[in-house]
N, C-alpha and C positions, 0 to 999 in steps of 0.2 A: 186326102182321106175325107169321106163324107161324114158330116156331123151326125152324132148319135140321135136317132129319132126320139122325140119326147111324147108324153101323153097328149100334149096340145096338138102335135103333128097328126097323131092317130085320130084324134077327135075331128080335126079339120078334114082329113081324108074320108072319114065315115059320116061327116056332116051331123055330128051329135055333140053334146056338151062334154067338156073334160071330165066332169063328175060322173057322167054315164060311162065313159071309157074306164075310169078308175074302178067303178063298181063292178063292171063286167070282167075286166082282166084280173082283178084281185078276188073275184068270186065272193063278193060281200053278200051277206044274207039279205040286206036291204035294197039290193039291186033288182028292180022289177022290169027290166027291159024285155021287149018281145024277142022271140027267136030270130026274127028277121034282123032286128037291130044288133043282136049279139053276133050273128053271122057276119054282118057288115063290119063290125068292130074288129073281130078276129081276122077277117080278110085284110083289112087295112093294116093291122099290126104285122101280119105276115108279109105284105107287100113292102112295108117300110123297114122290115127286119128289126122290129121293135123288141128290145129286151128291157125288162123292168130294172129300175135302180134299186137293187136289194138293200143298199145301205139306207137310202131315204125311206124305203118301206119299213125297214127294221126300226129306224128311229121313230116312225109313226106308230107302229103297233108293238114296240118293245120286243121284237122277235126277229132275229137275223138269220135263222136256219143254219147257223154255224156252230160246230162243236170243236173245241181245241183239245188236241192230244199232246201231252208233254211226255217225252220219252228220252232216255239217256243216250241212245246210240243207234242211228239209222243204219250203220254198217253191220250191225248185229242182225242176222236174218230173223231172229225171234221177234224183235221189235218191228221190223218191216212187215212181217207176216201178221203180227197183231194189229198194226195200223190198217192193213188191208181188210182184215176180218171186221174191225170196228166200222170202217167205212161201208162195208156191205150191209152190216146190221143197221146202219143209219140211213142208207139209201132208200129203204122201203118207207121211211118216214119223211123223206124229202130234205134231210139234213146233210150238209157237207162237212167234211172233216178237214181241219187245219192242223198241221203237224209242226210242233216246236221241238227241236232237238237241243238238249243241254250239253251234249258232247262230254258227259261225265264231268263237267266243270261246275263246281259248287257255286262259283260267282255268277255264271251264266244261268244256272238253275234259279238262283235267288232273284236275278234281274227279270227273268221271264215271269216268275210267280208274282213279283211286285207289279209288273205291267198289266197282268191279266184283268185286273179290276177296271181298267180304263179302255179295254178293247171291246169291239163289237162281236161278242161271242155269247151264246146262250148257255153254255155249260163247259166244264173242263173235266177231262179224264187224265189222271197223273200217274206216272211211274217215276218215283223219286229215289235218289240214292240214299237219302236220310230224311224221311218225313219229319222226324222229331225237331230238326233244326228250323223247320218252316211252320211250326205249330201256329204262331201268331198270324202269319200271312194267310194260311189256309182258313183259320177261324174268321178272319176279317173278310175273306173273299166269299166263303160259302153262303152267307145269308143273301147276297146279291146275285151271285153266279153259282149255281149248283156245282158241286165237285164230287167226283167219285175217285177214290184212291186205290190203286193196286197195291196190296200189301196187308200185313196184319193190322187189326184195329189198334188204335192208340188210346190208352186210357184218358178219358176226359175230352177227346176229340169228337166234335159233333159233325162228323163227315162219314158218308157211306164208304165202306171198304169191301174189296173183293180180294181174296187171297187163295193161293194154292196150298193145300194141306199135304205136305210131303212126308209127314211122320211115318205113315204106313209104308210108303215106298222106301224110305231110309231103313226101316226095320227089315224089309225084304232084301235089300241089297247087302246089308250087313250080314244077314243070315246066309246069303248066297256066297259072300266072300269067306265066311267062316267054314262053310261046307267045302270050299276049294282049298282050305288049308292056310288061309291068310291069318296072320297074327299081328301084323304091323301095318298101320295105315297112316296116311298123311292127307293134307288138304292144301289145294292151290286156291288161295283167296285173292281174286283179282277184282278189287272194289275201289271206287274212287275215294271213299271216306269210311274206313272201318268196316264193320259188319252190318248186316241187316238188323233191324230192331229185335227180331227173334231169328238169329242167323242159323244157316244150315250147319255151320261149324259147331255151334252150341248144341244143336239137335244131335249131330253125329257123336259128339263127346258123351252126351247123356245116354244115348242108346247103346253105343259100343261098350260103355263101361259095364254093361250087364252081360257081356259076351267075352270071348277069348280074343277079340280084336282090339288091340291097344292103339290109341292115338299117340304118335310120336311128335313131341314139340319140335324136334330137329327136322321133321318132315312137314312142317307148317310153312308153306311158301307163300309169302305175302308180296303183292306187287300191284301196279296200277292196271286198269283194263286195256292199256295199249298192247296190241298184239305182239309187237317185238319185245316189249318188256316182259310179257309172260314167257315167251320163248327163251329169252336170255336168262331170266330168273330160274327157270326150270333146268336149263342146261348147266348153269353154275351150281345149283343144288346137287344135281346128279354127279357132277365131277368132284365136289367137295366131300360128300358123305360116303363113307365106305359101304359096300354092299351089305355087310352084316349089320349095319346100323340104320339103314334107310328103310322106308316103307316099301311094301311090295304091292300096295294099292293106293292110288291117289284119287280122292274126291275133288271135283272141280266146281267152281262157282257157277259155270254155265258151259254150254257145248263149245262155244268159241274158245273159252279158256282151255277146255279139254283138248281141242284140236291143236292149239299152240303148245300145250304141254307135250303132246305126242311129238311135235316137231323138235322141241327142246331136248327131249329124251333121245331122239334119233341123232341129233347133233352130238350128244354126249356118248354115242356108241351103244345105246341101249335099245332093246326091242320092246314093242307093245303088242301083245300082253305078256310075252314070255318072261321079261325081266320085271315089268311093272304093269299091273292092271290099271285101267283108267275108267272113271265114271263121270259122265257129264250131267247136265241138267237143262231141260227145255225141249229136247228132241226136235231140233231144227231140221228142215228138209234134207240138208246135206249129210246129216248124221248117219243115215243108213247107206250112203253112197261112197263113203271113204274107203280107201284100200283096206283099212281095218275098221269095219263098221262099229260105231260107238255105242257102248252100253250107256244108257241114260235114263233120266226120269222125265216122262212126258207130261207137260202141263196141258190142261184142257183148254187150249187156246180159243177155239170157237165158242165154247161155253163162257169163257171169261169175257170175250168181246160182246157176246149177246147179253150177258148179265149186266155188264157195265153200261151198255147202251140203253137197255130197258130201265135200269135204275135211274140213270141220269134223265132220260126223257120223262119218266114219271114225276121227277122233281120239277122239271121245267113246266110240265103241263098242270102241275098242282094236284096230281092224283095221289101223291104221297106227302103227308105232312106230319111233322112231329118226329116219330120214332126213327132212329138211325138204324140202317141195316148193315150187318157184318156177315158177309157170305164167304164160306170156305168150300172150295171145290176140290175133289180128290185128284191126286196125280196117279200116274201109272208107271211101274218099272218096265223098261224095255231092255231085255237081255240080248246083247249082240257079241261081237268077237273081241272087244277090247278088254274083256275080263276072262281070266283062265286060272288054272291051278297055280298056286304059289310055288316059286322055284325051289324054295328050301324044303317043300313038302315032297 
């Protein structure tokens, strides 16, 4: 294997000083080389397949052109699609995206956040299972490495946040279910550690209390985000609860949870939506391609990615100082085949 070419090698090949090569290749404003010299340097760099040492350059100028994204689960298409959208938003600014997956593991999440302060990254975008538990770590990290957090704003937290406002979409889906004759609803909550700081379950309880749709505690299915655990938990619930006592509609933490819930109900001999209507959250690409296309709440993924990238880069470049931003983007209800008239109606 040929040794990696250095600035000194390029300088020797172009017959100029190392400082001249550095100024030209790094496009420094104080580089006054002629066009002929510049062309000679670029040609020498091309001939030697020279690539800059980004870490050395980053240490010199305190900029590494790297953004770190911390997400819970790369197997969830929503997070994979979000990562791609953020990378595309960063591409036009010359930044690369480094992805850290917590695997819904609180200890791994804690370790990653603790390590970020010592890494060569210019900023961090986080999707955390429970941001409140990491308040101290985030507060310590943010002054040195800008942070943008996906989720609701946390009182006292001096960190920019971006969230999806699902209140209106929940009102719409509850009204839709009531119009279909549903009076009993449940919730499949597949979370690593409890609920969101302002959870969809809490929102559902608040909004449904004003309608004829009742939340049944016996139809509150709680499990881990593991796909098989969701499937088994749903199947067990369906077999244990008599038809007259169980919900006729189930809200789910996200689309993957909804898909596993469908499978669990099928295992128990039930049909979707004839026996139980299912509602997801996220609108992942496969949601519309299922044998029973999923009714879900669509998050503004591209808008979230663009806003997170712009907010973070503004902090990095020093264009935003002082005031913390809390942005709420609207969601959209997407009606498909997984919801229908309640059987008892």
